[in-house]
N, C-alpha and C positions, 0 to 999 in steps of 0.2 A: 504494499500499499504506499502510495507516495502522497506527500503533503505539499501543496502548492503555496508558496509564500506570495503575499500581495506585494506589488511593487511600492517603493517609497511614495511615489506621486499619489498613488491611490489612497494611502494613508493620510497624506496631507489634505487631500480633497474631501475626506469624510466629514459628514456634518457634526457640528459640535453639539455636545449634550447640554441640556438646559441646566443652567446654575440656579443657586438659591436666590441670587439677586432678582431674577425675573419673577420668582414666586413671591419674594418680598414686596416687589413693586406692585404685583397683582393683589396682594393681601392689603397694602396701603390704599390701593384704588378702591377695593371693596369697602374698606372701613370708612374712607372719605364719602363714598356714595351713600353708605348707610346714614352717616352724619347729616348729609344734606336731605336725605329722605325724611329723617326724623325732624329736621328743622321745618320741612314743608308740612309735616303731619301736625306739628305743634308750633305754629308761628308765634303765638304769644310767649311761649318759653323761650324761644330763640331770640326774640326781640328783647325779652328781659334780661337774658344772658349778655347781649351785646351792650345793653345799657350799663349793666353793672360793671362790664369790662372797661367801658369808657370812663365810668366814675372811678374805677380802680386806677386807671392810667392818669386821671387828673390828680389823684391823691398821691401817686408815686412819682410821676414825672410830668408836672404841669406844663413844663416848657415844651412838650410835644403837641399840646393843644392850643397854645397861645404864645405869642412872642413878646407881649407887653408885660409890664410889672404891675401887680395889684395896687401898688401905692402910687404909681405914676399919674400925673395930671396933664391935661392938654388944654391949650388956650382956645376959646371960641367954641367949645363943645358942651356947654352946660346944659343938661336936661334935654338932650336931643333924642328923638325917638329911635326905635331900632332901625337899622340900616345894614347894607352889605359891609360897611366899614366896622360899625359897632353892632354886633348882632343883638345885644341886649340894651342898646341905647347907651346913654351916658347919664351919670348921677349929678347931684347938686355940687359935688366937689370936682367936677370935670374929670372923673375917672371912668374907666371902662368896666361896667358891671359884669360882662361876660368873663373878663380876666379874674375878677374878683370871685366869681362863682366857681371857676376852675381851681384857684388856689384855696378857696374855702372848703373844697372837698377833702383836703388833707386833714384840717381841723376837725371837721364834722365826722369823718369816718374813723379817725383815731379815737375820738371820744366814744363813738358808738361801739367800736371794737372793744375798747377798755370796759365799757359797761357790760356788754355780753360776756366778756371773759370773767369778770367779777361774778356775775350772776351764775355762769355755768360752773365755775370752779367751786364756789362756796356753796351754791345751792345743790350742786351734784354731790358734794361731799356730805352734806347734811342728809340728803335723801338716801345716799348709799349706807351710812351708818345706821339711820333710822330703820330702813327696810331689812338690813342684815341682823341687827341686834335684836329687834323686836322689844317686847316688854315695856319696862319703865323708861328706857332711853327713847324708844319710839313714841311713847305717849308725851313725854316732855317736849321733845323736838317738834312734833307735829302740832301741839297746842301753841307753841311759839309761832310756828308757821301760819297757823290759822288767824292769830291776832294780826300778823303782818299782812295777810290777804284781806282782812276786814278794812285796811286803810287803803284809800285810793292811791295808786302808784304815784300820781303826780303830787299829790299833797304830801306823801311821805318823802318824795325827793326834795320838795321845797323845805320841809322840816330839817332834813339832813344837810341841806346847803346852808341853812342858817347856822348849823353847828360847825360845819367844815369850813365855810367861807366861799366866796365867789371864785370863779376861775373854771376853765374848761375841764381840768383834771378832777376837781371837786364835783362838778356837775356830772361827769361820767361815773365817778364812784358812787354818787347818790342814786343815780339811775340804775346802776348795777346792783346796789344793795336792795333797791326796791323790787328787783326782778328775782331775787334769791328764792323767794317763797314758791313761785311757779316752777322753777327748775327743780327745787327739792321734792315737790309733790310728783312730778313726772318720774324722777328718778326713783323715788320710793316705790311708786306702783310698778315699775319695771323690776326693781330688785325683788319685790315680793313674788313676782311671777317667775323670775329665773331661779330663785333659791329653791323652788319646788321641783326643779327639773331633775331628770334622772342623773345627768352627768355631775350635777352638784352633790347629790346624795352619794354618788359612786366615789366622788373625791373625799368626802367625809368618811365613808366607810373605809377607804384605803389608808386613812391615817393622816391626810394631808392637814397642815395647820390652817386655822381659820383665815389667817392673813394671805396665804396662798390661794385658798378657795375664793376669797373676796376679790383679790387683784387678778387672778389668772382666769377665773371662770365667771364670776358674777359681773364684775365691771365691764368687761368687753361685750357681753351679751345684753347689757342693760343700757348702754350709752346711746344707742341708735335714736330712739325718740327724743332724747334730750338734745341731740345735735340738730335734729329737725326743729325743735323749739327754739334753739339758739339761732337758726337761720331766720325763723319768724321774728324772734325778738330783736334781731338786727335792725330790721326795718322799723320796728317800734322804737328802738333806741334812738335811731336818727331823728324820728319825729319828736321824741320827748326832749332829747338834747336840743333840737332846734327850737322847740317851744320855750325851754328855760332860757336859752340865749336870747330869744325874742323878748323875754321879760326883763333881760339885762343881768342875768346871773352867770352867763358864760363868758365867752371871749369878748373882751373890751375893744372898742374902735382904737385905732384903724385896722386891727386884725380882721381879715375876712373870714366870716363864719356864716353858714346858710341862714340860721335863725336871726343873727344880728343884721344881716343884709336885708332881710324882710322888714326888720323893725326900723332900719335906717330910712326906708322909703315910704313909710306910712304917712308922714306929713305932706307927702307930695302925691298922694293917691288920686286926687281929683284930676290933676293935669298930666302927671307922669306915672300912669299905671303900670308901666314896665318895671319900675323899681321894685314893686312888691310881687307882681304877677310872675315875672320870670324866675326868681329864686323860689317862690312858692311851687311852681310847676316842676322845678328841678327836685325839690324835696319830695313832692308827691309821686313823681315818676320813680325815684329811687326807692321809696317805701313800697310802692306797687310791684316793682320788679323784684325786690327782695321776697315779698309775700308770694309771688308767683313761683319763684324758684323753691321756696320752702314747701309749697303745696306739691311740686314735682318730687321733691325729696320724700315727702310724706307718702305719696302714692307709690313710689319705688319701694319704700320700706315696708308698707303694707302689703304689697304684692310678694 
C-alpha cells in the first residue's frame, strides 16, 4: 500500500480553520442585538437609563457637557429666555443656568448617594440583627423603628438638621437617618424568610458559628430587596435633599445645587419662568428615571 503525500502548494492553499475571534465577534453581535431589542421592547427603561447616565456624567465630568464655568458672568445677557446659545436662558446675575445645573448634579447626587448609603448600611444592620436574633432584641429594635416610622420623613430630617446644623453633608445625613427605618423593615422581613431555609438549618446542624451563618448564608440571600429599595430611595433622596436646599438648609449660594437653584429663581417666576421650571424639570426627570430603574430591578428580582 502506498501513501501519496500532498504537495506543499496544496497545503498552503488549504482553507483556514475558523478561529475563536470569529465566534467571539458573533457572540458580541448577538449580545448587542439583544440589548437593542430589549431597548425597543422597553423604551421607557432605556430612556431612564440614558438620562441617569447623562446625570452621572454631569456629576463626574461636567466639563464634557459644558465649556462654561458655573460662576462666570456675561455682560448684556441678564434674564434672557432660552436660546441655542443659552439652553436654559440666563439668570439675574448674568450666569448660564444650564452650566449651573450641570455642575449642580455633583452636589445633589453626592448628597443623595450619602443619604442612601447611611440608610442602607444602618438600616440593613438593624434589620439583619433584629431578624436573626429574634426575641427581646427584635422587639426592642422594631419598637424603635415603629416610632421613627410614625414621624414624617421630612419633619424628622428638619429636626435632625436643627441638631446637626446647615450644609449639604448634614442634610444628607439627616435624610439618610430618616430612611433607616424603611430599610431595616425590609431587611428584617427578608432575614425572617431566609433563616427558615433548608441551607441555613443545614449550616446550623453542621456546627457552623452563628457569625458565619449570618454573613455567609443569611446576608447574601436577604440583601436583594433592600438594594431595590435603595434604588427607589435614591430618587426620593434627590427630591428630599432638593426640597431641604430649596428651604435654605443645604448648599449656600453661589454653590450650584438643584434645590437652591429652584429657590433662586422664585422671585422672578412671573417674567423669567425658566429659572425655576428648568431645574424643576431636571429634578423631576431624575427622580422618575430612578423610580423606573428601581421598578425594573424589582421585576427582575421577583421573577
